[in-house]
Each structure stands twice: as C-alpha cells, then as structure tokens.
C-alpha positions, 0 to 999 in steps of 0.5 A, a space after each residue: 452524495 456530501 463531500 467527505 471530510 479528510 483527516 484534517 476537517 475541511 472540506 476535498 475539492 470535487 475533483 474529476 468528472 463521476 466515470 461510470 467503469 466497470 463493475 469490479 475493473 479498475 484498469 492501470 493506465 501502461 499495465 503489462 500484457 498478461 503474462 508478461 515478466 516487466 517489472 512492475 518496480 525498479 530500486 537500485 543503489 537507494 541510499 538515505 540517511 537523517 541529518 547533516 555534519 557530524 549529526 548525519 545517521 545513514 541510514 542503508 546504501 546499497 538497496 536494490 530488488 526487483 518486482 515481478 509481478 504475482 512477486 511477494 516479498 518479505 523485508 524484515 529488519 529491527 526496529 529503526 534498519 529503515 524499512 518504513 523508511 525505505 518503503 517511502 522512497 519506493 511509493 515516492 512518498 520520499 526522496 533518496 540520496 542516491 539510487 531511483 526507484 521506477 515504476 512501471 517504467 516512471 522514475 519518479 524523480 523525472 514526474 511533475 508533484 502531479 504524475 506523481 500523486 497520479 501515479 501512487 493512486 493508479 498503482 500503489 496501495 498501503 497498508 500500515 501498522 495503524 489502520 488509518 481509517 477516517 473517524 466520520 465515514 463509515 467501513 463501506 466509505 472508507 474504503 470507497 475514500 480511494 475512488 471517491 478520489 478517483 472521480 469513481 462514479 459514486 453507486 460505483 463505487 460503493 459497489 465494488 467497495 462493497 464488493 472488497 469488505 465482502 472479500 475481506 468477511 466484512 460485508 456484513 459490516 459495511 454499514 459500520 463505524 471504526 469505533 464500533 470495528 474490533 482492532 482486527 477489522 478496522 485492519 482489515 477495512 484498511 485491507 479491503 481500502 488498499 486493494 478496492 482499486 486493484 494497484 498495480 503494486 501492496 506495500 504493507 508496513 508491520 501490518 499486523 504489529 498493533 493486533 494481539 497474536 490470535 488476530 495478526 494470524 489471521 489477517 496476515 492469512 487474508 491479507 497475502 490471500 488479498 495481495 496475490 488476488 488483488 494487485 500485482 506483487 507485494 511487499 511486507 516489511 515485519 521486524 518478525 521473522 515468522 512473519 516473515 518467513 510465510 512470504 514466497 521471499 524472504 530479504 533481510 534489510 542491513 546499513 548494506 542493502 538488502 541480503 537474501 535470507 
C-alpha cells in the first residue's frame, strides 16, 4: 500500500513493522482487569486561563472528575465556557495552569512527548463537531488510518475498519470518499474511526453540532451505543441540555469547577 497523505499533503513516514493482532482485538497496555473499578481517568484541581496581566482571562479553576469503566459523562455549559479546553487538558493536548490529569495511572506532566503521543493513541478516541476526514481517502481508509499509524498490517487494519463501519451502518459505503457522503454519514465514519482501536476513553466535542436535528438525534444515539460497546468510558461535551440528559451522568462546567445537574 502506498503511504497515505496527512492533512497537510505530505507523506507520513513509515511506522514500525506491521504486526498481525487477533481480529478485532487491540489490547491496550496497563488496562485494569475485567470488572475492576480502577479509574480510567482522574483529573484533580484543573485550572486554565489565557493571556497575561490585565488582559488575562481565567476560564475555569478547581475542575476535578473521576471516570470509571462504564461511565458516560456529559459536560454541559454555554458556548465559550471552556468545554473544549477541558477536553484538551484531559487528552494531554494542552497543559493546565494548575492541577493534574492521570490516564491509567500515568500523569501527563510526567511523560515525554513520545510517550504522550503513544498513550493518547492507545487510550483515547476523539469525535469532534466536524468529521475531519481526509478527502483523499475512502471511508474504510479513514477508519483504518489509526491502525496504519500504529503499525497494524494492512489486511488486518482494513478488516477491522470494515467491522467498525458495519457497526455504524456504513458497510455499503466503505469505498466511498467523504465528498460523496452526507453529513450524518461522515460523522458516523468519524465515530467508527474513533473507536476502531477500542480506546479506554472516548472524548466527544459537540459531536452533533454540525448536523440538522434529524441527523443529530440518530447520530447521538448511535454514539452512545458504540461508546458503551467499544470504549471503556466516554465524556461528551455539549451546550445542548437535551443531549446531555441522555447520558448517564450530567455535569455543568462553571468558572469554579464542575457541578452536578
């Protein structure tokens, strides 16, 4: 298979030699044993602001949460309250001004850049408001991309990607390119891509924000089903209380932390 282009248009360097896992199974190191109540993610006292001096804006402080296996947590709040910023901190993409985040017992601040990237790829799946599919790749190639980058053999990666597409009802569209898919279909491909490695944690940032009401309802329902089946736990951020109420637990993000709803 030719090397796949990344969003910037240049070639992705070859990864490690392909390996052939058991079909549909991509175990993550240091997972808690079945039935364990060991938290998948723990955040303590997170604070974040932007700017300096008189121009500094404090977004939030004192944000703490614990995500256990099986949890589906909604974080709600008005646009601009810092929900996306919080997800970036939980995923180790951004650094908090105070506080810490541990994923599977590993604190982001204590990891090298290489280990951060490795842990993020192993443990976390993302679903964004916009699908962020690569236009040059078919649906199955977009879903398989995390597996290719992890060094999974092409045949195994494509097989597992097709299984994920089948779960979101798009097996017949596997060879289709994003430009030929509807908005709802593109988001379902994005969901399949997010869970193809069976992450411990699924982080969803306004996953239905770009869809009309009819498509949003079906995609959100599917997202919750797939999150329970193929991920250890999920956090969904949304400004829409209707979607938040469909999750098992709902929290409101305020400048002083998370509050129960």
